[in-house]
C-alpha positions as MATLAB code, in Angstrom:
seq = 'MPRPRQALLSRERIVEAAAALIDSEGLEGFSTRRLAATLGVRGPSLYNHFGTKDAILDAVADSITSQVDVSYFDEVDWREALHRWGHSYRAALAAHPNIVPHLAQGPGRRPAALAMADAVYGGLVRAGWPPARATHIGALMRYFVTGSALGSFARGFVEDPGLYADQYPHLSQAHRLAEHQQRVDEGAFTLGLEALIDGLSRTYERAIGPLPPLPQTGQAY';
ca = [
       0.000    0.000    0.000;
       1.576    3.331   -1.035;
       2.410    5.879    1.630;
       0.191    8.969    1.825;
       1.662   12.022    0.156;
       1.276   14.034    3.360;
       2.065   12.917    6.872;
      -0.970   12.051    8.943;
       0.309   14.131   11.804;
       2.135   17.401   12.240;
       2.901   19.502   15.285;
       0.391   22.079   14.109;
      -2.394   19.527   13.720;
      -1.684   18.031   17.143;
      -1.709   21.463   18.814;
      -4.942   22.460   17.077;
      -6.684   19.233   18.117;
      -5.320   19.452   21.666;
      -6.548   23.036   22.021;
     -10.027   22.060   20.839;
     -10.098   19.108   23.243;
      -9.028   21.274   26.189;
     -11.594   23.909   25.241;
     -14.373   21.328   25.336;
     -13.239   18.955   28.095;
     -10.918   21.022   30.291;
      -7.469   20.078   31.504;
      -8.910   17.288   33.630;
     -10.428   15.684   30.542;
      -7.285   15.947   28.455;
      -5.045   12.933   27.913;
      -2.771   11.756   25.153;
      -5.060    8.753   24.707;
      -8.068   11.025   24.141;
      -6.045   13.225   21.833;
      -4.823   10.289   19.765;
      -8.380    8.990   19.434;
      -9.560   12.424   18.300;
      -6.844   12.475   15.650;
      -7.522    8.888   14.611;
      -4.018    7.663   15.375;
      -2.303    5.473   17.939;
      -0.931    7.139   21.058;
       2.759    6.478   20.323;
       2.422    8.481   17.097;
       2.129   11.661   19.156;
       5.545   11.088   20.674;
       7.188   11.406   17.289;
       6.363   15.113   17.615;
       6.144   15.738   21.374;
       8.091   13.910   24.046;
       5.535   14.299   26.835;
       1.985   15.346   27.600;
       3.331   18.509   29.235;
       5.154   19.370   26.028;
       1.818   19.278   24.205;
       0.230   21.487   26.866;
       3.141   23.915   26.572;
       2.669   24.082   22.821;
      -1.058   24.761   23.201;
      -0.383   27.482   25.772;
       2.234   29.060   23.536;
      -0.023   28.994   20.488;
      -2.550   31.042   22.467;
       0.098   33.434   23.765;
       1.270   33.993   20.202;
      -2.113   35.616   19.497;
      -1.359   38.442   21.953;
      -0.227   41.658   20.270;
       2.838   43.195   21.931;
       3.813   45.453   19.026;
       2.357   48.434   20.889;
       5.461   48.738   23.052;
       7.390   49.917   19.977;
       4.673   52.312   18.830;
       2.968   54.244   21.635;
       3.442   55.621   25.143;
       3.909   52.882   27.763;
       0.542   53.685   29.374;
      -1.343   53.218   26.135;
       0.791   50.149   25.345;
      -0.163   48.537   28.665;
      -3.812   49.295   27.994;
      -3.816   47.778   24.503;
      -1.665   44.823   25.516;
      -3.882   44.104   28.522;
      -6.990   43.896   26.375;
      -5.280   41.784   23.715;
      -3.865   39.477   26.389;
      -7.213   39.021   28.101;
      -9.033   38.404   24.813;
      -6.647   35.571   23.909;
      -6.963   33.932   27.328;
     -10.698   34.474   27.693;
     -11.239   32.592   24.415;
      -9.476   29.543   25.914;
      -9.998   29.716   29.697;
      -9.379   26.017   30.322;
      -5.687   26.282   29.436;
      -5.124   29.319   31.669;
      -4.057   27.348   34.792;
      -1.255   25.731   32.783;
      -0.359   28.935   30.993;
      -0.283   30.872   34.284;
       2.611   28.753   35.571;
       4.956   31.069   33.688;
       6.767   31.218   30.354;
       9.237   28.411   31.046;
      10.841   27.667   27.673;
       7.844   28.671   25.559;
       9.027   30.943   22.702;
       5.920   33.124   22.327;
       5.633   33.629   26.075;
       9.299   34.592   26.338;
       8.961   36.959   23.367;
       5.983   38.616   25.051;
       7.876   39.021   28.332;
      10.870   40.418   26.467;
       8.762   42.960   24.557;
       6.932   44.175   27.662;
      10.055   44.389   29.823;
      12.042   46.101   27.088;
       9.301   48.617   26.410;
       8.967   49.541   30.067;
      12.717   49.928   30.575;
      12.971   52.123   27.465;
      10.168   54.249   28.932;
      12.321   54.951   31.985;
      11.163   52.334   34.470;
      13.995   50.805   36.532;
      14.549   47.137   35.624;
      13.191   45.859   38.953;
      10.013   47.907   38.592;
       9.594   46.789   34.973;
       9.734   43.203   36.221;
       7.140   43.972   38.888;
       4.789   45.567   36.352;
       5.041   42.591   34.007;
       4.258   40.239   36.881;
       1.406   42.433   38.104;
      -0.192   42.492   34.665;
       0.105   38.723   34.357;
      -1.590   38.226   37.730;
      -4.370   40.629   36.791;
      -5.030   39.305   33.296;
      -4.802   35.593   34.066;
      -6.968   36.040   37.143;
      -9.633   37.790   35.113;
      -9.610   34.993   32.531;
      -9.875   32.119   35.022;
     -13.548   32.599   35.708;
     -16.537   34.875   35.471;
     -17.635   36.949   38.453;
     -21.084   37.388   36.929;
     -21.611   33.659   36.450;
     -20.711   32.995   40.054;
     -24.265   33.814   41.148;
     -27.165   31.461   40.513;
     -30.271   32.636   38.696;
     -32.539   32.154   41.700;
     -33.900   35.396   43.206;
     -35.234   33.558   46.236;
     -31.756   32.529   47.300;
     -30.677   36.097   47.990;
     -33.770   38.154   48.745;
     -34.284   37.264   52.402;
     -30.803   36.728   53.817;
     -28.713   39.016   51.594;
     -30.739   42.179   50.909;
     -27.859   43.962   49.163;
     -27.698   41.100   46.650;
     -31.349   41.267   45.664;
     -30.400   41.697   41.981;
     -27.463   39.279   41.972;
     -29.523   36.621   40.188;
     -29.537   38.864   37.113;
     -25.771   39.159   36.802;
     -25.453   36.075   34.600;
     -27.742   37.725   32.034;
     -25.179   40.498   31.659;
     -22.066   38.383   32.048;
     -20.044   39.887   29.210;
     -20.829   43.482   30.126;
     -20.121   42.924   33.833;
     -16.878   41.018   33.369;
     -15.486   43.234   30.621;
     -16.520   46.363   32.488;
     -14.781   45.161   35.640;
     -11.630   44.332   33.692;
     -11.565   47.715   31.965;
     -12.108   49.571   35.231;
      -9.381   47.579   36.958;
      -6.918   48.068   34.110;
      -7.510   51.811   34.015;
      -7.100   52.045   37.793;
      -3.906   49.996   37.621;
      -2.388   52.181   34.904;
      -3.467   55.345   36.702;
      -1.723   54.125   39.860;
       1.416   53.239   37.922;
       1.396   56.679   36.319;
       1.349   58.325   39.745;
       4.178   56.064   40.892;
       6.207   56.986   37.810;
       5.776   60.706   38.398;
       6.742   60.423   42.058;
       9.808   58.262   41.506;
      11.027   59.066   37.995;
       9.618   62.289   36.599;
       6.719   63.990   34.844;
       4.812   62.213   32.118;
       3.743   63.802   28.852;
       0.004   64.133   28.272;
      -1.567   61.263   26.398;
      -3.500   61.804   23.166;
      -7.208   62.062   23.780;
      -8.413   58.470   23.565;
     -11.214   58.544   26.114;
      -9.211   56.550   28.651;
      -9.410   57.556   32.303;
      -5.692   57.319   32.962;
];
């Protein structure tokens, strides 16, 4: 029987299938056996491309990180760059929340994650932040963004008005939060990001020097 003209498997196909499986089943439902079955191959075939299950998870995490736009740090003021990066970062993670616990462990050896860290750190240092503070800001943003992508505040309340009305009078409308999940969660993220950047701006002016005015973009900071 002649060999197929194209290989049945590639790293890209494995990563794509693994990401879809994690999106639908979560990390707890992910296994190389399940992945191989999804791809219609035997398990050992995966190890021709990835040595371990964790290597596959790393590749999935890095493929998602590669969707984050960090070009802003070469184009605009650091405050606007943080704002745009934060939203791009959250959008990529929020589209694949099940991989976030693995991704949040840190960049490790993942190329896209390291490139993102390098771009952010470099941009902040060029803007005048001391290296230690640039490191702190990068870590702070990662905590904030990954935390926001791990779950939905609005969906944390059940749609049962009777549960809250009697014992928790200040939560009498909490059962309606799930109806407005996107608006609540995105609004909270935007408010938090603006407050964070505003606080960093004040820190910069106290410790480093005055900041130029930003172009009028409608942002609070």
